[in-house]
N, C-alpha and C positions, 0 to 999 in steps of 0.2 A: 348353525355354526358359521356358515358362509356370511351371514348378516351380523355376526358378532353378538349373537344372543346365546345365553346359557340357559339350560333347562335343568331344574332340580328334579330328580326322579328317585323316589323312595320305594323300596320293595324288599321282601325277604326271598324273592325268587332269583337266585344267583345266575341261573342260565339266561334270564332276561338281561341282567346286568352285563354279562359277558358279551352278549349280542348287541346291546344298544349303547353302552356307555364308553366314553373315552377315558374318563377319570372316575375313580371310585373312592368314596370315603367310607370306612368301616367304623361303625359306632358301637360302643359297649357301655351300657348304663348311662346314656346321654352324652358321653364324651367321645370325640373322634380319636381313635387309636391308630389309624392309618389313613393316608390320603394321597393317592398317586394313581398313575396309569396301571393297567393290569400287568404289564411286563414287570414293572418295578415292584408290584405287590408280590409277584412270584419269587422275587429275590429275598423276601422275608422268610421263606420256608427253609428248613434245614437242609433239604436236598431238592435237586431239580426234577428228578424222575423217580417214580416208584415202579419197581419191577415186581410182578407177581408170577410165581410159578404155581401151576395147578398140579398137585402131587397125586401120585398113584394111590397113596395111602396116608392116613393121618399119622403124624409123628408126635412123640412126646417132647423130643428135643432134637437139635441138629448138630450141635458142636461147631457151628459156623458163626463166626463173629458178625454181628449186624443182622442176622436172620430173625424175622419176626413171624412166628407161627400163628395161624388162625384157622383152625379146622384142617381142611385138606389144602390149604394155601400157605405159601411161604412168601413173605414180602421182603424186599430190599430197597432201601432208599439210597439212590446213587446220584452223584454230582455229574458224572460224565459217562454216558452209556458206551461211547466208543472204547474207552480204556478200562472201565470197571466191569462192564457186563461180561466180557470174556473171562476175566479172572473170577468173577462170581460163579459163572456156570462151571468153570473148572473145579472150584471148591465144592460145588454141589455134586459133581460127578465123582470126585475123589472121596466124598463122604458116602458114596453108594446110594444116593437119594434119587429115586426114579420120579420123573415128572412127565406130564403129558401135554402141557401147554404153558405158554409164556405170554405175558401181557405187560406192556409198559404204558404209563400215562403220566402227564404232568398234573400237578395239583390243581384242583378246581377252586373257584372262589369260595365255595362252601368249606373246603378243607383249609384254605388260608384263614377264613373267619374262625374256624374251630381252633387252629393253631394259635392265633392271636388272642382269642378270648377264653379259650379253654372250655367252651360250651357250644352246644348245637344251636342252630337258629331258632329252635322251638323252646329252648330252656327259659 
């Protein structure tokens, strides 16, 4: 980089891409569908953060708008943790839903790939 040289690196291992690359081109069926730095690729996702609550028991439904159930986990896609997380946890509490853990993470490059292409890296 300091010598003005570019290196083209191709891989299916997104953890390597996140660690090694400044710019990422995502291809689908031979066509580039996204080409930018990792921060800008994150902006292509519908939400900035995914919050997961580990539930005490599996639920059939929650009655909470935006909640995604998956076994004993409930997911929420949030744009702003500072303002939306307290409101989300209040809605969970008011619905009488018990949880024993909470986790938040930003989308991985693999999740961005899946969002943009609609398929896993191995499809």
